[in-house]
N, C-alpha and C positions, 0 to 999 in steps of 0.2 A: 274430193274433200277428205284433206287430213284428217282426224280426229289430235286434240290438246292428248298429251302424253302418252302417249304409242308411239313404237320404235317402228322403221317401214317391215322392220323383219317381222311383226307377229302376224302369224298367220289368221287369213278373215277367216278359218273355219272352225275357229274355237273361239268356241262360246266363254263370253266374257263374265259369266256367270260361273258355269265351270273351273276355267283360268284366266283368273284375277291378275292381270300384268302379267304375267306369262310372255314371255317372249318363243315365236319355235325355229329358227335358226333353218332354212331352206324348205319352211313347210312342212314340218317334223310333228307330230305331238311331243310331247317332253314326255322324258323318262317317269316320272312321277305327277299324277297329275298335284292339283292343290285342288282342295273344295273349299268352295267358300260356305258362308255361314248357313245360308237359303239352303243349299245344299247337303247339309250337318244336320240340318230339321228336318228334313225328309226323310235321312238312313236311322234317324232315334226311333225307339221306341213308343214315342207316343200318336194317339189318336188320328185321321187324319180323316180330317172333311174335306167332302170333298166339294168344289166349288159347286156355286148353280149352274157356269156356263159349261165344266165338265158335264155334268146328270144333263143338262140338254142338250147337247155336242153326238153324248152315246143315246137318249133319247129318237135323236132324229135319223142315227144310222138302223134304229134298230127294225124299220121297215125292209130296208135295202138285203139284211144280212137276216131276217124273217123272207122274202124274195130267196133268195138266193139259193137258205136251206132246201126249201119248201118245193124247187125246182131242183136240184142235186138228191130229193128222196122222189120223186117225178122221173129222171132221169135212170135212177138206180130203178127204179121200177119197170122200164123199159130194157134195160139190161137186164133183167131178168128174167123179163117173158118172150126174149127174143129167142132163147136155148128153147122155151117148152115151146115157141110158137114152129120152130124146125122142128120139133122131135116130132110135131101133130104131123109132119109133108114128111114122113121117115119113107115115103111113097115115091119121090121124085128124088128124095138127097138118100147115099147112101150114109154109113155110121160113122163110116173115116173122115166124112166134111160133117157133119152135125158134131163132134168130137173138135172137130177141128176150128169151129167158127165156138166151140164154147168153154174150150180150155182158158180162150183167152178174156172170152169172157167172166169168167171165173175170176181170173186177176184181175179185170178191173173193175169189178164192181166194189171191191172193200175201199179201193182209192178212190172212190165215188162219195161213197156211202158213208166212211169215216168224216171225210169233210163237214158231211151235210148234217152229222150227229151232232157234230160238236158246233157248228154254226147256228143252230138250234139251239141248244142250251145257250148259248149265249147271248140267242134274242130274247130269251125266257129271262137270265140273269140280268137284263139289263131295263125286262119290265120291271123286275124284284128291283131297282137300285132304288127308287124313290120309299119303299115301303121299308127295308133291310137300308141299312147303313152297308152290311161287311159283303151284301152285295157286290158293288163296284168292284173287292177284291177279286169276288168267282168270275166277275165279266171279265177282269185283265186274267185272270190263269188261262182260261175259255178262248181268250182273240191270241193267248203265248200256244195255246196249246195248236188252233186252229195252222196259227202260222208254220208253227215246227210241221207241223204233219202236212203241211204245203212244200215246205224244202226237203222231206224225207221224196215224197210220192217224185217232189224234180231229181231229185237225185238217183232215184227209181227210174225213171221216165229217160233219164243220160245215160243210165249203166243199158240199158235196154237200146237206147238207139245206137249205140255204140257198139253196141253186140250185136246190131243186127247189121252196122253197115260191115263191117269186121265179115261175118260170115256172108257176106254178098257178094262181100271183093273173094273171100277164098274160096268159096264154091265154084266147082270151073262151069 
């Protein structure tokens, strides 16, 4: 069903609030987006009040965020204990084997611990939203840090995987 007042060339992925009346030829984004008055109101320095629905959705995610943070801390503890357990079994393993396992664990531990710490701080900020109005900004900033850290971890994992595969092909 075709809406009135819109051309057939209008891309379906362009939200009408952000791009009112813009037709994107062949599904491409326009070079300069037109911002509506709703978006302009959000871009000013005027105080922003979170809707009760927004705060409720944040509160509903707090339990899962806290669960993932605690699971990350527990997993980090297991990672830290693993080389220590191997040190206790020095009689069966040589130092080379212990270093062979401990070095990757030492590199992997911050990749688990940092996102867990950010998630924990995000859960605390979510619980503060009802008390402090500026806590929603802190919660959103921590959420951005969490996703940024996951992106960095993903890039590290991709580079390490490509290096590992390349090394496997280059070794005789």
